[in-house]
C-alpha positions in Angstrom: 123.1 68.8 124.3 123.5 69.1 128.0 121.9 66.1 129.9 122.7 65.6 133.5 121.1 64.7 136.9 120.4 67.2 139.6 123.2 66.9 142.1 121.8 69.0 145.0 118.1 68.2 144.7 116.0 65.2 145.6 113.1 63.8 143.5 110.4 65.4 145.6 111.9 68.9 145.2 112.4 68.3 141.4 108.9 67.1 140.8 107.4 69.9 142.9 109.5 72.9 141.8 111.6 72.0 138.8 115.3 72.9 138.9 116.3 75.1 141.9 117.7 78.6 141.3 121.3 77.6 142.2 121.2 74.6 139.8 119.6 76.7 137.0 122.9 78.6 136.6 124.9 75.4 136.1 122.3 73.3 134.3 121.0 76.0 131.9 122.6 79.5 132.0 126.3 78.6 131.6 125.8 75.8 129.0 123.5 78.1 127.0 126.3 80.6 126.7 128.3 77.9 124.9 125.4 77.1 122.6 123.9 74.1 124.2 120.4 72.9 123.3 117.7 70.4 124.3 118.4 70.1 128.0 117.2 66.9 129.6 117.4 66.3 133.4 118.2 62.6 133.9 117.6 62.1 137.6 118.1 63.5 141.1 119.2 62.5 144.6 117.7 59.5 146.3 118.9 58.7 149.9 122.0 60.8 149.3 122.9 59.1 146.0 122.3 60.2 142.4 119.6 58.0 140.7 118.6 58.3 137.1 115.1 57.9 135.6 114.5 55.5 132.7 111.9 57.6 131.1 114.3 60.6 131.0 117.1 58.3 129.6 114.7 57.2 126.9 113.9 60.9 126.1 117.7 61.6 125.7 118.1 58.5 123.5 115.2 59.5 121.2 116.5 63.0 120.8 120.1 61.9 120.2 118.9 59.4 117.6 116.8 61.9 115.8 119.6 64.5 115.8 122.0 61.9 114.3 119.3 61.0 111.7 118.9 64.7 110.8 122.7 65.0 110.3 122.9 61.8 108.2 119.9 62.2 105.9 120.4 63.8 102.5 118.5 67.1 102.0 116.4 65.7 99.2 115.0 63.1 101.6 114.5 65.3 104.6 111.0 66.1 105.8 110.6 69.5 107.5 107.6 70.8 109.3 107.1 74.6 109.4 104.6 75.8 112.0 102.8 79.2 112.1 100.2 80.6 114.4 96.6 81.8 114.4 95.7 82.8 118.0 93.0 83.7 118.7 91.5 82.4 115.5 89.1 84.4 113.3 90.8 87.7 113.9 93.0 87.9 110.9 96.1 86.6 112.8 96.8 83.4 110.8 100.5 83.3 109.8 101.5 86.4 111.7 104.2 86.8 114.4 105.7 89.7 116.3 107.9 91.9 114.1 108.0 89.3 111.3 106.4 89.2 107.8 105.6 85.5 108.0 104.2 84.7 104.5 107.2 86.4 102.8 109.5 84.7 105.3 108.0 81.3 104.5 108.4 81.7 100.8 112.1 82.9 101.2 112.8 79.8 103.4 111.2 77.5 100.8 113.2 79.1 98.0 116.4 78.7 100.0 115.6 75.1 100.8 115.0 74.4 97.1 118.5 75.7 96.4 119.9 73.4 99.1 118.4 70.4 97.4 115.2 69.9 99.5 112.1 68.6 97.8 109.8 71.6 98.1 107.4 70.7 95.3 106.1 73.5 93.1 106.4 76.8 94.8 103.8 79.6 94.4 104.9 82.8 92.7 104.3 85.2 95.6 103.8 85.4 99.4 100.2 86.3 98.8 99.6 83.2 96.8 101.4 81.0 99.4 99.2 82.5 102.1 96.1 81.9 100.0 97.1 78.2 99.6 97.9 77.8 103.3 94.7 79.6 104.4 92.5 77.3 102.4 94.4 74.2 103.4 93.9 74.9 107.1 90.3 76.2 106.9 88.2 73.7 108.9 84.9 74.8 107.4 86.1 74.4 103.8 88.4 71.4 104.1 87.1 69.1 106.9 85.3 66.7 104.5 87.7 67.0 101.5 89.5 63.7 100.7 92.9 65.5 100.5 92.5 67.1 103.9 94.9 66.0 106.7 92.9 64.3 109.5 93.6 61.9 112.3 91.2 59.0 112.9 90.3 57.5 116.2 92.5 54.5 115.4 95.5 56.7 114.6 94.9 58.8 117.7 95.0 55.8 119.9 98.3 54.8 118.3 99.7 58.3 118.6 98.9 58.7 122.3 99.3 56.6 125.5 96.5 55.4 127.7 97.7 57.7 130.4 97.7 60.7 128.1 94.2 60.0 126.8 93.0 59.6 130.4 94.3 63.1 131.3 93.0 64.7 128.1 89.5 63.2 128.4 89.1 64.4 131.9 89.4 68.0 130.5 88.1 67.6 126.9 85.9 64.5 127.1 86.3 61.6 124.7 87.9 61.8 121.2 87.4 63.7 119.0 86.0 66.4 121.3 84.4 69.6 120.2 87.4 71.3 118.5 87.8 70.6 114.8 86.0 67.3 115.0 85.0 65.6 111.7 82.0 63.4 112.5 82.5 61.2 115.6 85.7 59.4 114.6 88.1 62.0 113.2 89.8 65.3 114.0 90.9 67.9 111.4 94.5 69.1 111.3 94.8 70.6 107.9 98.0 72.0 106.4 99.9 72.5 103.2 102.2 69.8 101.7 104.8 71.0 99.3 107.0 68.1 98.4 108.7 67.0 101.7 107.7 70.2 103.4 104.6 70.5 105.6 103.3 73.9 106.7 100.8 73.8 109.4 98.9 76.2 111.7 99.3 75.5 115.4 95.9 74.6 116.9 94.2 77.0 119.2 94.5 76.5 122.9 90.9 75.9 123.7 87.3 76.8 122.9 87.3 80.5 122.0 85.0 82.5 124.2 85.0 79.8 126.8 85.9 81.5 130.1 86.2 78.2 131.9 89.4 77.4 130.0 91.0 80.4 131.7 90.5 78.9 135.1 92.5 75.7 134.4 96.1 76.0 135.3 98.5 73.0 135.9 95.6 70.6 135.5 95.0 71.8 131.9 95.9 69.6 129.0 96.2 70.0 125.2 93.0 69.0 123.5 92.6 66.1 121.1 93.5 68.2 118.0 96.4 69.8 119.7 98.2 66.6 120.7 97.3 65.0 117.3 98.9 67.9 115.5 102.3 67.5 117.1 102.2 63.7 117.2 101.2 63.6 113.5 104.2 65.7 112.7 106.7 63.6 114.7 105.2 60.1 113.9 103.0 60.1 110.8 104.7 62.8 108.8 107.9 61.6 110.5 109.6 65.0 110.4 113.3 65.2 110.5 113.0 68.7 111.8 110.3 71.0 113.3 110.6 74.8 112.8 108.3 77.3 114.6 108.3 80.5 112.5 108.3 83.6 114.6 107.5 84.8 118.1 105.7 82.9 119.5 103.5 79.8 119.7 101.8 78.3 122.7 103.3 74.8 123.0 106.3 75.7 125.1 103.9 77.4 127.5 101.8 74.3 128.1 101.4 73.1 131.7 104.2 71.3 133.4 107.3 72.1 135.5 109.0 75.4 135.0 112.3 73.8 134.3 113.6 70.2 134.4 110.6 68.8 132.6 109.5 65.2 132.8 107.4 63.1 130.5 104.3 64.3 132.5 105.0 67.8 131.3 103.1 68.7 128.1 105.9 70.6 126.3 108.2 67.7 126.7 105.6 65.2 125.6 104.7 67.2 122.5 108.2 68.4 121.4 110.5 65.7 122.6 110.6 63.6 119.5 111.9 65.9 116.8 114.9 68.3 116.6 113.2 71.6 117.2 114.2 75.0 115.8 112.7 78.4 116.6 112.9 81.6 114.5 112.9 84.4 117.1 113.6 88.1 117.3 117.0 88.9 118.9 115.4 91.4 121.3 113.5 88.8 123.3 116.0 86.5 125.1 113.7 86.0 128.1 110.8 84.3 126.2 113.3 82.5 124.0 114.6 81.0 127.2 111.3 79.3 127.8 111.4 77.8 124.3 114.9 76.6 124.9 114.4 75.1 128.4 110.8 73.9 128.1 110.5 73.4 124.4 114.0 71.9 123.8 114.5 74.4 121.0 117.6 75.7 119.2 117.0 79.4 118.6 117.8 81.1 115.3 117.6 84.9 115.9 116.5 87.6 113.5 117.0 91.3 113.7 114.1 93.7 114.5 112.8 96.2 111.9 114.7 99.5 111.6 113.5 102.4 113.7 111.8 105.4 112.2 110.6 108.8 113.4 106.8 109.1 113.7 106.7 112.5 111.9 103.6 114.8 111.8 100.5 114.4 109.6 97.2 116.2 108.7 96.8 119.4 110.8 99.8 118.8 113.1 102.5 120.4 110.9 100.5 123.6 110.5 100.0 123.8 114.3 103.7 123.3 114.8 104.5 126.1 112.4 102.0 128.4 114.1 103.6 127.7 117.5 107.1 128.1 116.2 106.1 131.5 114.6 104.6 132.6 117.9 107.7 131.7 119.8 110.1 133.2 117.3 108.3 136.6 117.1 107.5 136.6 120.8 103.9 137.5 120.0 103.0 137.9 123.7 103.6 141.6 123.0 102.2 141.7 119.4 99.2 143.7 118.3 97.2 140.7 117.1 98.1 138.5 120.2 94.6 137.6 121.1 93.7 136.5 117.6 96.9 134.3 117.3 96.3 132.8 120.7 92.7 132.0 119.8 93.8 130.4 116.6 96.3 128.2 118.5 93.8 127.1 121.1 91.1 126.4 118.4 93.5 124.2 116.4 94.8 122.5 119.6 91.3 121.7 120.7 90.3 120.5 117.2 93.2 118.1 117.4 92.3 117.1 120.9 95.8 118.2 122.1 94.3 120.0 125.1 93.7 116.5 126.5 97.4 115.6 126.0 98.8 119.0 127.1 96.2 121.1 128.9 96.9 124.7 129.8 97.5 125.0 133.5 95.6 127.5 135.7 97.2 131.0 135.6 99.9 129.7 133.2 101.3 132.5 130.9 100.3 131.7 127.3 103.9 131.8 126.2 104.8 129.0 128.7 101.8 127.0 127.4 103.0 127.4 123.8 106.5 126.2 124.7 105.1 123.1 126.4 102.7 122.4 123.5 105.5 123.0 121.0 107.9 120.5 122.7 105.1 118.0 123.0 104.5 118.1 119.2 108.2 117.9 118.6 108.3 114.8 120.7 105.4 113.3 118.8 107.3 114.1 115.6 110.5 112.5 116.8 108.9 109.6 118.5 110.7 106.4 117.7 108.4 103.8 116.0 108.8 100.6 114.1 106.6 100.9 111.0 107.6 97.8 109.1 108.1 94.0 109.6 111.3 92.0 109.1 111.7 89.4 106.4 113.9 86.6 107.6 117.3 86.7 106.1 116.9 90.0 104.3 118.1 93.5 105.1 116.3 96.8 104.4 117.8 99.8 102.7 121.0 101.0 104.5 119.7 104.5 105.0 116.8 103.1 107.0 119.2 102.3 109.8 120.4 105.8 110.4 118.0 106.4 113.2 118.7 103.1 114.8 122.5 103.7 114.8 122.1 107.3 115.9 120.0 106.3 118.9 122.5 103.6 119.8 125.4 106.0 119.7 123.6 108.6 121.7 123.1 105.9 124.4 126.8 105.6 124.9 128.6 107.7 127.5 131.9 108.0 129.4 132.6 109.9 132.5 129.2 111.5 132.3 129.8 112.8 128.8 127.6 111.5 125.9 127.9 112.5 122.2 125.1 115.2 122.4 126.6 116.7 125.5 130.1 116.8 123.9 128.7 118.7 120.9 126.9 121.2 123.2 130.0 121.7 125.4 132.4 122.0 122.5 130.2 124.4 120.5 130.1 126.8 123.4 126.3 126.6 123.5 126.2 125.1 127.0 125.5 127.6 129.7 124.7 126.1 133.1 123.5 122.6 132.3 125.3 119.7 133.9 124.2 116.9 131.5 122.2 116.2 128.4 119.7 114.4 130.6 119.1 117.6 132.4 118.6 119.5 129.1 116.1 116.8 128.0 114.1 117.0 131.2 113.9 120.7 131.2 112.9 120.9 127.5 109.9 118.6 128.2 108.8 121.1 130.9 108.9 123.9 128.4 112.2 125.6 129.2 112.8 127.7 126.1 116.6 127.6 126.1 116.7 123.8 126.7 114.2 123.3 123.9 116.4 125.0 121.4 119.6 123.4 122.7 118.1 119.9 122.5 116.8 120.4 119.0 120.3 121.5 117.9 122.0 118.6 119.6 119.7 116.0 118.1 120.3 117.3 114.6 124.1 117.5 115.3 124.2 113.8 116.4 122.2 112.6 113.4 124.4 114.6 111.0 127.6 113.4 112.6 126.5 109.7 112.4 125.4 110.1 108.8 128.6 111.7 107.6 131.1 109.7 109.6 129.6 106.3 109.6 127.4 106.1 106.5 129.3 108.5 104.2 132.7 107.7 105.7 133.9 111.3 105.9 136.8 112.4 108.1 135.5 112.5 111.7 137.6 115.5 112.8 136.4 117.6 109.9 132.7 116.6 110.5 133.0 117.3 114.2 134.4 120.8 113.4 131.6 121.4 110.9 128.8 120.2 113.2 130.0 122.2 116.2 130.6 125.4 114.2 134.4 125.3 114.4 134.9 123.4 117.6 137.8 121.0 117.9 137.6 117.5 119.4 139.4 117.4 122.7 142.1 114.8 123.4 140.1 113.6 126.4 137.0 112.9 124.2 138.8 111.5 121.2 139.2 107.9 122.4 135.5 107.7 123.3 134.4 109.2 120.0 136.7 106.8 118.1 135.1 103.9 119.9 131.5 104.8 119.1 132.4 105.4 115.5 133.9 101.9 115.4 130.8 100.4 117.0 128.5 102.3 114.7 130.4 101.2 111.6 130.4 97.6 112.7 126.6 97.8 113.3 126.1 99.2 109.8 128.1 96.3 108.3 126.2 93.7 110.4 122.7 95.2 109.6 123.5 95.6 105.9 123.7 91.8 105.5 121.3 89.5 107.4 122.1 86.4 105.3 123.5 84.8 108.5 119.9 84.2 109.6 119.0 82.0 106.6 122.5 80.5 106.6 122.1 79.5 110.3 118.7 77.9 109.6 120.2 75.9 106.8 123.0 74.8 109.1 120.8 73.6 111.9 118.6 71.7 109.5 121.8 69.8 108.6 122.2 69.0 112.3 125.0 71.5 112.6 126.1 73.8 115.4 125.5 77.5 115.3 127.2 80.0 117.7 125.4 81.3 120.7 125.1 85.0 121.4 123.3 87.3 123.9 119.9 88.5 123.1 119.0 92.1 123.9 117.9 95.5 122.7 119.7 96.8 119.6 119.8 100.4 120.9 121.1 99.5 124.3 123.4 96.7 123.4 124.5 97.5 119.9 127.1 95.0 118.5 126.7 92.7 121.5 123.5 91.3 119.9 124.8 91.2 116.4 125.1 89.4 114.0 121.7 87.7 114.0 121.3 84.1 113.2 122.7 83.0 116.6 121.3 80.8 119.3 120.5 83.5 121.7 120.9 83.2 125.5 120.2 85.2 128.6 122.5 86.8 131.3 124.3 86.1 134.6 121.7 86.6 137.4 124.5 87.1 140.0 125.4 90.5 138.4 121.9 92.1 138.5 121.6 95.0 138.7 124.7 96.2 136.9 126.4 99.4 138.1 124.8 101.3 135.2 121.4 99.8 135.8 121.6 100.7 139.5 122.5 104.4 138.7 119.6 104.6 136.2 117.3 102.8 138.6 118.1 105.2 141.3 117.2 108.1 139.0 113.9 106.5 138.2 113.1 105.7 141.8 114.0 109.2 143.0 111.9 110.6 140.2 108.9 108.5 141.1 109.1 109.6 144.7 109.6 113.3 143.8 106.6 113.1 141.4 104.4 111.6 144.0 105.4 114.1 146.7 104.8 117.0 144.3 101.3 115.7 143.4 100.2 114.8 146.9 101.0 117.9 149.1 104.3 116.6 150.3 103.1 113.1 151.3 105.5 110.2 150.6 104.0 107.1 148.9 103.6 104.2 151.3 103.5 101.4 148.7 104.5 101.4 145.1 103.5 98.4 143.0 106.0 97.6 140.3 105.8 95.1 137.4 109.1 93.3 136.8 109.5 91.3 133.6 112.3 88.9 132.8 112.7 90.6 129.4 113.3 94.1 130.7 115.6 92.7 133.5 117.8 91.1 130.8 117.7 94.1 128.4 118.4 96.7 131.0 120.6 94.5 133.2 118.2 95.0 136.0 116.9 98.6 136.0 113.5 97.6 137.4 115.1 95.6 140.2 117.3 98.6 140.9 114.2 100.7 141.3 112.9 98.3 143.9 116.2 98.3 145.8 116.3 102.1 145.8 112.7 102.6 146.8 113.3 100.3 149.8 116.4 102.3 150.7 119.2 99.9 149.9 122.1 99.3 147.6 123.9 96.2 146.2 126.7 94.6 148.2 129.4 92.9 146.2 131.6 89.9 147.0 135.3 89.5 146.1 134.4 88.3 142.6 132.3 91.3 141.8 129.0 89.4 142.2 126.1 90.7 144.2 125.7 88.8 147.4 122.8 90.7 148.9 121.4 94.3 149.3 122.4 96.4 152.2 120.0 98.8 153.9 121.1 102.4 153.6 121.0 104.2 157.0 117.9 106.5 157.2 120.0 109.6 157.9 121.9 109.0 154.6 118.7 108.1 152.8 116.9 111.2 153.9 113.4 109.9 153.4 111.1 106.9 154.5 111.6 103.5 153.1 108.9 102.8 150.6 107.2 99.4 150.5 107.1 97.7 147.1 104.6 95.1 145.8 106.3 93.3 143.0 104.3 91.6 140.3 106.7 89.3 138.5 106.4 87.8 135.1 106.6 84.0 135.1 109.8 84.2 133.1 111.4 86.3 135.8 110.2 83.6 138.3 111.8 80.9 136.2 115.0 82.6 135.4 115.9 84.7 138.4 115.3 82.6 141.5 118.5 84.0 143.0 117.2 87.6 142.6 113.9 86.7 144.2 115.8 85.3 147.2 117.9 88.4 147.5 114.9 90.7 147.3 113.1 88.6 149.9 116.0 89.0 152.2 115.9 92.8 151.7 112.2 92.9 152.6 112.9 90.9 155.8 115.9 93.0 156.8 113.8 96.2 156.4 110.9 94.6 158.4 113.3 93.7 161.2 115.0 97.1 161.3 114.8 99.1 164.5 113.1 102.1 162.8 109.9 104.1 163.3 106.9 103.2 161.2 106.7 106.7 159.7 110.2 106.2 158.3 109.9 102.6 157.3 106.6 101.7 155.5 107.8 98.1 155.0 108.0 97.6 158.7 104.7 99.4 159.2 102.8 97.1 156.9 104.5 93.9 158.1 103.7 94.8 161.7 100.1 95.5 160.8 99.8 92.1 159.1 101.4 90.4 162.1 98.8 92.1 164.3 96.1 90.7 162.0 97.3 87.2 162.8 99.6 86.5 159.8 102.9 84.7 160.3 106.1 86.5 159.4 106.5 84.6 156.1 103.1 85.6 154.9 103.5 89.2 156.2 106.7 89.7 154.3 105.5 88.3 151.0 106.1 90.9 148.3 106.8 89.0 145.1 103.7 87.5 143.3 103.0 85.9 140.0 101.3 82.7 138.6 101.6 79.3 140.2 104.6 77.2 139.4 104.5 76.0 135.8 101.7 78.4 134.8 102.1 81.3 132.4 100.1 84.5 131.8 97.5 86.6 133.6 94.9 85.4 131.1 93.3 88.9 131.3 94.4 89.4 127.7 92.7 86.1 126.7 89.5 87.1 128.4 89.5 90.5 126.5 90.3 88.9 123.1 87.6 86.3 123.6 85.1 89.0 124.8 84.4 86.6 127.7 83.8 89.2 130.4 80.8 91.1 131.7 82.4 93.8 133.8 85.8 94.9 135.3 85.1 92.7 138.3 85.5 89.6 136.0 88.9 90.8 134.9 90.0 91.7 138.4 88.9 88.4 139.9 90.8 86.5 137.2 93.9 88.6 137.7 93.9 88.0 141.5 93.2 84.3 141.1 96.1 83.9 138.6 98.6 86.2 140.4 98.4 85.4 144.1 101.3 82.9 144.3 104.1 84.2 146.5 107.8 83.6 145.8 111.3 84.4 147.3 113.1 82.9 150.2 111.5 79.6 151.2 108.3 80.2 149.3 107.4 77.8 146.6 104.4 79.6 144.9 102.0 79.1 147.8 98.7 81.1 147.4 98.9 84.3 149.5 95.9 86.2 148.3 95.1 87.7 151.7 98.4 89.6 152.0 98.3 90.4 148.3 95.0 92.1 148.6 96.0 93.8 151.8 99.0 95.3 150.1 97.0 96.3 147.0 94.9 98.3 149.4 97.9 100.4 150.4 99.2 100.9 146.8 99.6 104.6 146.0 101.1 104.2 142.5 101.9 101.5 139.9 105.0 101.6 137.8 106.2 99.6 134.8 109.2 100.0 132.5 109.0 100.0 128.7 112.2 98.3 127.7 112.4 98.9 124.0 111.2 101.0 121.0 109.9 97.9 119.1 107.0 97.4 121.5 105.2 100.3 123.1 102.4 99.9 125.5 99.8 99.9 122.7 101.7 97.3 120.6 101.3 94.1 122.7 98.6 92.8 125.1 101.1 92.1 127.9 101.1 95.7 129.2 97.4 96.1 129.8 97.1 92.5 131.1 99.9 93.1 133.7 100.4 96.6 134.8 97.0 97.8 133.6 95.3 95.0 135.5 97.5 95.7 138.5 96.3 99.2 138.6 92.7 97.9 138.4 93.3 95.6 141.3 94.8 98.4 143.4 92.0 100.9 142.4 89.3 98.4 143.5 90.9 97.8 146.9 92.5 101.1 148.0 90.2 102.8 150.6 92.2 106.1 150.6 91.8 107.1 147.0 90.6 105.7 143.7 93.2 107.9 141.8 95.9 105.3 141.6 98.4 106.6 139.1 99.9 104.2 136.5 103.3 105.4 135.4 105.4 104.1 132.5 109.1 104.6 132.4 110.8 104.9 129.0 114.5 104.4 129.5 115.5 102.7 126.2 117.4 105.7 125.0 119.9 108.0 126.7 116.9 109.9 128.1 114.6 108.7 130.9 110.9 109.6 130.6 108.2 109.1 133.3 104.6 109.6 132.2 101.1 108.6 133.2 99.4 105.8 131.2 96.7 108.0 129.7 99.4 110.4 128.3 101.6 107.5 127.1 98.6 106.0 125.3 97.7 109.2 123.5 101.3 109.5 122.3 101.2 105.9 121.1 97.9 106.3 119.2 99.0 109.6 117.6 102.4 108.2 116.5 101.2 104.8 115.4 97.6 103.7 115.1 96.4 107.1 113.6 99.6 107.9 111.8 99.7 107.3 108.0 103.4 106.7 108.2 102.9 103.8 110.5 99.8 102.2 109.0 101.0 102.6 105.4 104.3 101.0 106.4 102.4 98.1 107.9 100.1 97.7 104.8 103.2 97.2 102.6 103.4 93.8 104.3 99.9 92.8 103.2 98.1 90.2 105.3 100.6 90.4 108.2 100.6 94.2 108.3 96.8 94.3 108.3 96.8 91.8 111.1 99.1 94.1 113.1 96.7 97.0 112.7 93.8 94.8 113.9 95.8 93.7 116.9 96.3 97.3 118.0 92.5 97.9 118.0 91.9 94.9 120.2 94.6 96.0 122.6 93.0 99.5 122.7 89.8 98.0 123.9 91.8 96.0 126.5 93.3 99.2 127.8 90.0 100.8 128.2 88.6 97.8 129.9 91.2 97.8 132.7 92.2 101.5 133.0 89.3 103.5 131.4 92.1 105.6 129.8 91.1 105.6 126.1 89.5 108.9 125.0 86.3 108.9 122.8 88.2 110.8 120.1 90.7 108.0 119.7 87.8 105.5 119.0 86.2 108.0 116.6 89.5 108.7 114.7 90.2 105.0 114.5 86.8 104.3 113.1 87.2 107.1 110.6 90.7 106.0 109.6 90.0 102.3 109.0 86.3 101.5 108.9 84.5 104.5 107.6 87.0 105.4 104.8 85.7 103.2 101.9 89.1 103.0 100.2 90.9 102.0 103.3 88.2 99.5 104.3 88.4 97.9 100.9 92.2 97.7 101.0 92.0 95.9 104.4 89.2 93.6 103.2 91.3 92.6 100.2 94.5 92.0 102.3 92.9 90.4 105.4 89.1 90.4 105.6 89.1 89.0 109.1 91.3 91.9 110.3 88.9 94.6 109.2 86.0 92.6 110.5 87.7 92.5 113.9 88.4 96.3 113.8 84.8 97.1 113.2 83.7 94.5 115.7 85.9 96.0 118.4 84.5 99.4 117.7 80.9 98.1 118.2 81.9 96.2 121.3 83.4 99.3 122.9 80.2 101.2 122.2 78.1 98.3 123.4 80.0 98.1 126.7 79.6 101.9 127.3 83.3 102.5 126.8 82.8 104.7 123.7 80.1 107.3 123.6 79.7 107.5 119.9 77.2 109.3 117.6 74.3 106.9 116.8 74.6 107.5 113.1 78.2 106.4 113.2 77.3 103.3 115.1 74.5 102.4 112.6 77.0 102.8 109.7 79.5 100.6 111.5 76.8 97.9 112.1 75.9 98.0 108.4 79.6 97.6 107.5 80.0 94.7 109.9 77.0 92.9 108.5 78.4 93.4 105.0 81.8 92.0 106.0 80.2 89.0 107.6 78.3 88.3 104.4 81.5 88.7 102.3 83.4 86.2 104.5 80.5 83.7 104.4 80.4 84.2 100.6 84.1 83.4 100.3 83.6 80.2 102.3 80.6 79.2 100.1 82.6 79.8 96.9 85.2 77.3 98.1 
């Protein structure tokens, strides 16, 4: 535990802003690298002297005492609370978490605790039975009046809370017990499953579902009566020795309060500050885990992500691929039956709606169109997907990791030479290509030679990895066989030996994930577990392994890294070139970019590098190799105008990277002050225009926006999930209201909606990076609620054009891809939601997998709400795949009845809002199905 006062901040600054960026490094970042946990700020400066606060000393004393108790208590006597989630309720999300099979994980944890001597009562025989027991025990409708239900009375509530807390809560939620889970007028329902000394509970929802008013409340918001009762019951009535949140992620650490340096007035501290707190979290998300560590006082126990797979092809796609391959190989442009074959190709492509994804260009030779369509289908086939969920402490079949290891090894490079390029070069197949990146780029454009070369190189890499690292064959012999007789050069040998070592170590680490469960057992004994960096498996390889460690973030002084700046430069230059090509040679004046804390950590700052390059600058390093600021590149060297950048930051970036925000703000101001013409410096142009409108310099140079201090989330996703919106104006108004706080330099999150909206009116393009394969843009709601909503805001304010492109950059492999949102979504839906390989993989995980499918349908509606980019055929195919197929519908209804009800409900909602122009007969059938599902759910409740 690291507990210390703030040595360079006074009390006013602390209570207004939390811990300053400079002190974050020493108070959090560095100690976290050593495995510290439960940080408590003890005081600050008062009249030049350090003064402590009794309330914070009391918090430290309580935590220290509880940690010592945990360490001293025999396992048989320990009480452990396991908390899962159900947000929003009623959609089949109970006991689900990102990338994790929660019911199976819970049972495996209970089985291990039993072996360690814990009293776990009588365990159910299967994860399904455990979920059934938990579902019933936490069902308010069924259990509220049962004598064995866990409830909190008014008298207990008054003992569990202070007068001041009740006063704050009642101002928002009225008097106890309120409207949420109340039992009569004197009790509130908690529910939960007791198994010996183990309690499994479902975290209460945040507020009243469907109540748009709760989305307006920010720092003034409070937990409701049931919410605070839940956590206080765990810490005081159940008297837990330890609290474990199972999976990513809950809501308690995101509750209102200071960003860092929490006090007793901050709700996460008030709710979580009485019990040693542990959090099971995926290793690929160090940014959000940082919130749980710093605001939730949690020790993280990381788990690996599911292995990667190729999407493959299904239904009519394989036949079309064969037809295209046959056309290319026989060069049928000169054949006798050319018109018939071309008509067959076009008919099949239109039947599969592929002419939306890859339309034929005006005057394009048919052979060129065939090449482009062929490579598009190949990319669909080879698309990396995650089609399973992880079970904590377990490892999948070793062969399932071949793709993950291959992609990791392909990502490595030295002196501009990567493994695929070495194969191409050594085999003698390379003609005039300078890099594998060039080959990949040209192949996507339909270059026939590049297509063939890329396919050969991909197969060569996979075969080399399989034979050398999995089958342990002689690398020299495998290299010779793969390259057709080529010999490994002395210059390449050390690099290839290094990547073989890394791949072999990864295989060993991924073949045994027992460190996850061992670490959980150790922390439940009050023990120390090692720290380790979190990150992306493909990018970072062994750096993030083994799992089971207390994950931490990175050094903000070294962002962007040299590699990140090189890749960011390629992305920025590609964005500008794309815009110029699509707009008759005109440069973009403003590009809006979303910058997340997560992708900043994973990529070591690629998105930040994009901003720097767009503005025409480069990092300046001090004598210690740290970045001190960003220097403007002279215009004659830059060779183009400086592009203005509107940055929408995630609140995690705001909390973790204050130093970066200050450096970026200095760059904006340097550009605004530069003696350069407006036509070559759009930053200066826009600042001067704002100054002419009466704004001061600080307002005019504001470029970094997100939520107010201590607030988290755009809430657009909540409004979508709650169906609490009438039109896109509601979504836009909420987005602007939530995201108009300015940061960087001397700004402290002041509202600057005027300059924000002025900048939005100049936005020509929106860009967002996709940082990993585990989460595509259709997999989580954060993408449509941030970059999708940002595009909506720009589209509604831009007076020059309504065609504001939204680009997604995929740079998680050795290749960099830049696509429009509508194309990216089609690829996502084809490779996942509509792909039997994906949904059958999910259904193997029962209730959790069905919930994942249901989530994707909700997010699809969210995408259409903010971007209007979901095609009618996607809705139709989704309905046919899940709702209108009786066998599939029954499977889903058996596994997770609320999930299939949500799927059908979202289909009907899309039609009702005019987003999906569906056949009326199909709608009537869906309405009948929905009514039947409602009846079944009500019948299940009545039976209990």
